[in-house]
C-alpha positions in Angstrom: 176.3 97.3 235.6 179.4 95.4 237.2 179.2 92.9 234.1 179.4 95.8 231.6 182.3 97.3 233.3 184.2 94.1 233.6 183.7 93.4 229.9 184.9 97.0 229.1 188.0 96.6 231.0 189.2 93.9 228.6 187.6 95.3 225.3 190.2 96.9 223.2 193.1 96.5 225.9 196.1 96.0 223.8 199.7 96.0 225.1 202.7 97.2 222.8 204.2 94.5 220.6 207.6 95.1 222.4 208.3 96.7 225.8 212.0 95.6 226.1 214.7 94.0 223.9 213.7 90.3 224.8 210.2 90.9 223.8 210.9 92.6 220.5 213.2 89.7 219.5 210.7 87.2 220.7 207.9 88.9 218.7 210.2 89.1 215.6 211.4 85.6 215.7 208.2 83.8 216.5 206.2 85.7 213.9 208.5 85.0 211.1 209.5 88.6 210.6 211.8 89.0 207.5 212.3 92.7 207.2 213.0 95.5 209.8 212.3 99.1 209.0 213.5 102.0 210.9 211.3 105.2 210.5 211.9 108.8 211.5 210.4 112.2 210.4 212.9 114.6 209.0 212.4 118.5 208.8 209.9 118.3 206.1 207.5 116.3 208.5 207.5 113.2 206.6 208.6 109.8 207.7 212.1 108.5 206.3 212.5 104.7 206.2 215.7 102.6 206.2 215.2 99.0 205.5 217.0 95.8 207.1 216.9 92.2 205.9 217.3 90.3 209.1 218.0 86.6 208.2 220.8 86.4 210.9 220.1 86.5 214.5 223.3 88.2 215.4 222.7 90.8 212.8 219.1 91.3 214.1 220.6 91.8 217.5 223.1 94.3 216.3 220.4 96.4 214.5 218.1 96.7 217.5 220.6 97.5 219.9 223.2 99.4 218.0 221.1 101.3 215.2 222.6 102.6 212.3 224.4 105.8 210.9 222.4 108.3 208.8 223.3 111.7 207.2 221.9 114.4 209.4 222.6 117.1 206.9 220.2 115.5 204.5 217.3 115.2 207.3 217.8 118.7 209.0 218.8 121.9 207.4 220.5 123.1 210.8 222.9 120.3 210.7 226.1 121.0 208.7 227.5 118.5 206.2 231.1 118.7 208.0 229.7 117.1 211.1 226.7 115.3 209.9 226.7 111.8 211.0 223.9 110.6 213.4 222.8 107.5 214.9 219.2 106.3 214.7 218.3 103.9 217.6 214.9 102.2 217.5 212.2 103.1 220.2 211.2 99.7 221.1 207.7 100.4 222.4 206.8 101.8 218.9 207.2 98.7 217.1 204.3 97.9 214.7 203.7 95.5 211.6 203.9 97.2 208.2 200.2 97.3 206.9 201.5 97.9 203.2 204.4 95.3 202.9 203.9 91.9 201.2 206.7 90.5 203.3 206.3 90.2 207.3 207.8 93.6 208.3 208.4 95.0 211.9 208.6 98.7 211.9 210.2 101.1 214.6 210.0 104.7 215.1 213.5 105.9 215.9 215.3 108.4 218.2 218.5 110.6 216.7 221.7 110.3 218.8 224.8 112.5 218.4 228.4 111.4 217.8 228.8 111.0 221.7 225.9 108.5 221.9 223.7 111.0 223.6 220.1 112.1 222.4 220.4 114.8 219.7 219.6 118.1 221.3 218.0 119.5 218.4 215.9 116.7 217.4 212.2 117.5 217.2 211.3 114.2 218.9 213.8 114.8 221.8 212.6 118.4 222.1 208.9 117.1 222.7 210.2 114.6 225.3 212.2 117.3 227.0 209.1 119.7 227.0 206.7 116.9 228.5 209.3 115.9 231.1 209.9 119.6 232.1 206.0 120.2 232.2 205.8 117.2 234.7 208.7 118.2 236.8 207.7 122.0 237.0 203.9 121.6 237.4 203.3 118.3 239.1 200.9 117.5 236.2 200.9 115.4 232.8 200.3 117.1 229.5 198.1 115.2 227.1 197.1 116.1 223.6 195.2 114.9 220.4 195.0 116.0 216.9 192.3 116.7 214.4 193.9 115.7 211.1 192.1 117.4 208.0 193.1 116.5 204.6 191.6 116.5 201.1 191.0 113.4 199.2 190.8 114.0 195.3 190.1 112.0 192.2 189.5 112.8 188.5 185.8 112.7 187.9 184.2 109.9 186.1 180.5 109.0 185.7 180.2 107.4 188.9 181.8 110.4 190.9 179.3 112.6 189.1 176.2 111.0 190.6 174.8 112.2 193.8 176.9 115.4 193.8 177.1 117.0 197.4 176.4 120.7 198.1 179.4 122.8 197.5 181.2 123.5 201.0 178.3 121.6 202.8 180.2 118.3 203.3 180.2 118.3 207.0 179.4 114.8 208.2 178.0 113.8 204.9 177.1 110.2 204.1 177.5 108.1 201.1 176.4 108.3 198.3 176.9 112.1 198.5 180.4 111.7 200.1 182.4 109.7 197.9 185.4 108.7 200.1 184.0 107.4 203.2 185.2 103.8 202.6 188.8 105.3 202.0 188.7 107.0 205.1 187.4 104.1 207.3 190.1 101.9 205.6 192.7 104.5 206.9 191.1 104.6 210.4 191.4 100.8 210.8 195.0 100.6 209.6 195.9 103.6 212.0 194.2 101.7 214.8 196.1 98.4 214.0 199.5 100.2 214.3 198.5 101.6 217.7 196.6 104.8 217.1 193.9 105.8 219.4 191.1 107.4 217.2 188.1 109.2 218.4 186.3 109.3 215.2 186.1 110.0 211.5 183.9 112.0 209.3 183.7 114.0 206.1 184.4 117.7 206.5 182.8 121.1 205.3 185.1 121.2 202.1 184.0 119.6 198.8 184.2 121.0 195.3 185.0 120.3 191.9 187.9 122.0 189.7 189.3 121.2 186.3 187.5 117.9 186.3 188.7 116.7 189.7 186.7 116.1 192.8 188.0 117.3 196.0 186.4 116.1 199.3 187.6 117.3 202.6 187.8 114.4 205.4 188.9 114.6 209.1 190.4 111.9 211.6 190.3 112.9 215.2 192.3 111.3 217.8 191.9 110.5 221.6 193.9 112.4 224.1 197.1 110.5 225.1 200.5 111.3 226.5 201.8 114.2 224.3 204.8 112.3 222.9 202.5 109.4 221.8 200.1 111.9 220.3 202.8 113.1 218.0 203.9 109.6 217.2 200.4 108.7 216.1 199.8 111.8 214.0 203.0 111.3 212.1 202.1 107.7 211.4 198.5 108.4 210.5 199.7 111.1 207.7 201.9 108.0 206.3 199.3 105.5 206.6 196.6 107.9 204.9 199.1 108.7 201.9 200.2 105.0 201.3 196.4 103.9 201.5 195.5 106.6 199.0 198.2 105.3 196.5 196.7 101.9 196.8 193.2 103.3 196.0 194.5 105.3 193.2 193.5 108.6 195.0 195.5 111.8 195.7 195.9 113.2 199.1 196.9 116.7 200.4 197.4 118.0 203.9 198.0 121.5 202.7 196.4 124.3 204.6 194.8 125.7 201.4 193.9 124.1 198.3 192.2 126.9 196.3 190.7 130.4 197.1 187.3 130.6 198.7 187.1 127.1 199.8 187.7 125.3 203.3 191.4 125.2 204.3 192.6 122.1 206.3 193.7 122.6 209.8 195.6 120.7 212.5 193.5 121.6 215.4 195.3 120.2 218.8 193.0 119.6 221.9 194.9 119.5 225.2 194.3 117.9 228.4 196.2 118.5 231.8 195.9 115.4 234.3 197.0 114.6 237.8 196.7 111.1 239.4 193.9 110.2 236.9 192.0 113.5 237.3 191.3 116.1 234.4 192.6 119.4 235.9 191.0 121.4 233.3 187.8 121.3 235.4 186.8 121.8 239.0 184.8 119.2 241.0 181.8 120.8 239.7 182.7 120.6 236.2 183.5 124.3 235.7 186.7 125.4 233.9 189.3 125.5 236.4 191.9 128.1 237.3 194.5 125.6 235.9 192.8 125.8 232.5 192.5 129.5 232.5 196.2 129.9 233.3 197.1 127.5 230.7 195.2 129.3 228.2 196.7 132.6 229.2 200.2 131.0 228.4 198.7 130.3 224.6 197.5 134.0 224.4 201.0 135.3 225.3 202.9 132.9 223.2 200.4 132.8 220.3 202.4 135.2 218.0 205.3 132.7 218.0 203.4 129.4 218.1 202.7 130.2 214.4 206.3 129.7 213.7 205.8 126.1 214.6 202.4 125.5 213.5 202.2 127.4 210.1 205.4 126.8 208.6 205.0 127.8 204.9 203.5 130.7 203.0 200.3 128.8 202.1 199.5 128.6 205.8 198.8 132.3 205.9 196.2 131.9 202.8 194.2 129.9 205.5 194.5 132.4 208.3 192.3 135.1 207.0 189.0 136.5 208.5 185.5 135.0 207.7 187.1 131.4 206.8 186.3 129.7 210.1 190.2 130.0 210.8 191.5 132.2 213.7 193.1 135.7 213.1 192.6 137.1 216.6 194.5 136.3 219.7 191.6 135.3 221.9 189.6 132.4 223.6 186.1 131.5 224.4 183.6 128.8 225.2 182.2 126.8 222.0 183.2 129.7 220.0 184.5 128.7 216.7 185.8 132.2 215.8 188.5 132.2 218.5 192.1 131.0 218.5 191.4 128.7 221.7 188.0 127.2 222.1 186.8 125.5 225.0 184.5 122.7 223.5 181.3 121.7 224.9 182.5 119.5 227.8 179.6 117.2 229.2 179.2 119.5 232.3 175.5 119.6 232.5 175.3 117.0 234.9 172.1 115.4 233.1 171.9 111.8 232.4 171.8 112.2 228.7 171.7 108.3 228.1 168.6 107.9 230.1 166.9 110.9 228.4 167.3 109.2 225.2 166.9 105.5 226.1 164.7 105.6 229.2 167.1 103.5 231.4 169.5 104.5 234.1 171.2 100.8 234.1 174.6 102.1 232.4 178.1 102.7 233.7 178.5 106.4 232.6 179.4 108.6 235.6 179.9 112.4 235.9 183.5 111.8 236.6 184.1 110.0 233.2 182.1 112.8 231.4 184.0 115.6 233.0 187.2 113.7 232.1 186.6 114.6 228.4 187.1 118.3 228.7 189.8 119.5 226.7 190.9 122.9 225.3 191.7 123.3 221.5 194.0 125.6 219.7 192.7 126.2 216.1 195.7 127.9 214.3 198.0 125.2 213.1 198.0 123.2 210.1 199.9 120.2 208.6 202.9 122.3 207.5 204.0 122.0 211.0 206.6 119.8 212.3 204.1 117.9 214.8 206.9 117.4 217.6 207.8 121.0 217.3 204.3 122.3 217.4 203.3 120.0 220.5 206.5 121.1 222.2 205.7 124.8 221.7 202.0 124.1 223.2 203.4 122.2 226.1 205.9 125.0 226.8 203.0 127.8 226.3 200.7 126.0 228.9 203.6 125.6 231.3 204.5 129.3 231.0 200.9 130.2 231.7 200.8 128.1 234.7 203.9 130.1 236.1 202.8 133.6 234.9 201.8 135.7 237.9 199.4 137.8 235.8 197.9 134.7 233.9 194.3 135.3 235.4 194.3 138.9 234.2 195.6 137.8 230.9 192.8 135.2 230.4 190.1 137.6 231.5 191.5 140.4 229.0 191.4 137.9 226.0 188.1 136.2 226.6 185.4 136.8 224.0 181.8 135.8 224.1 180.8 136.9 220.6 181.6 135.9 217.0 184.5 138.2 216.1 184.1 137.5 212.4 180.7 139.1 212.3 179.8 142.9 212.2 178.4 142.5 215.7 181.8 141.3 216.9 183.9 144.0 215.0 184.6 146.3 217.9 185.8 143.4 220.0 188.1 142.1 217.3 189.5 145.5 216.8 190.7 145.5 220.4 192.5 142.0 220.2 196.2 141.3 219.0 196.4 139.7 215.8 198.1 136.5 214.6 201.1 137.0 212.2 200.3 137.4 208.6 203.3 135.8 207.1 206.3 133.4 207.6 208.3 136.3 208.0 206.3 138.0 210.7 206.2 134.7 212.6 210.0 134.4 212.5 210.3 137.8 214.0 207.6 137.1 216.8 209.7 133.7 217.6 213.0 135.7 217.7 211.4 137.9 220.4 209.9 135.1 222.4 212.5 132.4 221.9 213.9 132.6 225.5 210.7 131.2 226.8 211.1 128.1 224.5 214.9 127.9 225.3 214.2 127.7 229.1 215.3 124.5 230.7 217.1 123.6 227.4 213.8 122.4 225.9 214.4 124.0 222.3 218.0 124.3 221.5 219.2 127.6 220.1 220.3 125.8 216.9 216.6 124.6 216.3 215.3 128.0 217.0 217.9 129.6 214.6 217.1 127.1 211.9 213.3 127.8 212.1 213.8 131.5 212.0 216.2 131.0 208.9 213.7 128.7 207.2 210.8 131.1 207.7 212.5 134.2 206.6 214.0 132.5 203.6 210.4 132.1 202.1 210.5 136.0 201.7 206.8 136.4 202.0 206.4 139.4 204.0 204.6 141.3 201.1 202.9 138.2 199.9 199.4 139.5 200.3 200.3 142.7 198.4 201.6 140.5 195.6 198.6 138.3 195.5 196.4 141.3 194.8 198.7 142.3 191.9 198.9 138.8 190.5 196.0 136.5 191.6 197.5 133.5 189.8 200.4 133.6 192.2 198.1 131.6 194.8 197.6 128.6 192.3 201.6 128.5 192.0 202.0 128.4 195.9 199.4 125.8 196.3 201.0 123.6 193.7 204.4 124.1 195.3 203.2 123.1 198.8 200.4 120.7 197.9 202.2 117.7 199.5 203.6 119.6 202.4 204.0 117.8 205.9 
């Protein structure tokens, strides 16, 4: 067993390409890097890119240390054109090699700075950094996260794609030849891993259907829990890689929350873990769900109505958040229950040696401590319309809020359910629960009511909150569900409009 553990300690160990300026320059020079890209997500959630040709050493040093100017008003709607210049400065530890460029190209994710050379207070990336640091300062613990990235892959049908048809809406974990795009997904996973992403697994998902001569298959890539800031970076890069890989393959990809009525929507479920000194604080020493976990969940129950303002950011989001679609609509939580808003997944707490149960051997390094460390809690409402940095910031704030609420235990007890609230047997329990907002407009109103929690400690800037509220209200979707009843074709129009969201 000692030999196994020694080997595993080295396997997969990979340091960042750069940790400081000297190591960044050394890597670029020694590897013949010809181009440097600065990348940063804007308000639409997509990565923007600024290219530099760096044939001169002095210019390379200038680019890395002084960054460059960008037009903030073209990136964020809450920045006015009259005072819009921002700086972008590379975050050196994020350096990776561009997997799509034919030239050796080093890429950096960047931070935004204002005219005074200070971190831009309303930048989503800096908001998350502030949330993470406040969580650590106020609780003495660390906040980790991971995402379940769901998306549809599609292609016009040809004779090959018509063979071995999968069962409609039965694509969960399907293998080839019934799943057509597994090779594409695994190629995406490999590239995400090469740029530093920590992936748990990938698989085909429930959704698959044919519409107007096109095959649509739903896929998922799930990550491992890491520092919450790293989790956001990985998800943003993953979407960029998936889209670029699809372009290479001649496929189309959509992260939209809903593609068509009656078919599975795509969510961005987020798992969270709270750590202290290497120990998972979501579980007690015996593996049971801890008081810390229940109080963090209580915070999400309280702020759930406004979390949708960050996690469900266009009208199509609310076509997914409807009953009986395995998407949450009620504010509640439960164990291993997929009808709730916050689920506590099965967490390896049985104490059994499952490896030996299957393999007949106890010569393995798995310990009860390593199994217990896997426990997470998962919120199931968000989708990829979200600004990932804002969404994870809101969840960090919500869990911190719960840990500080004097009545958190009572809230957790009141909102716990142990029935499927989407079934008739659960109707009575569902009727007693608060409901998630049903539109962008309603989410904006809830954010306005609860904004003081997010603005505490200066985590979310008032400018950012004002901008989110204004954007959500500008959709004018308060009566959308009534309009859909009168005009069923409106759903297809909305899906087309937001097909490439996030």
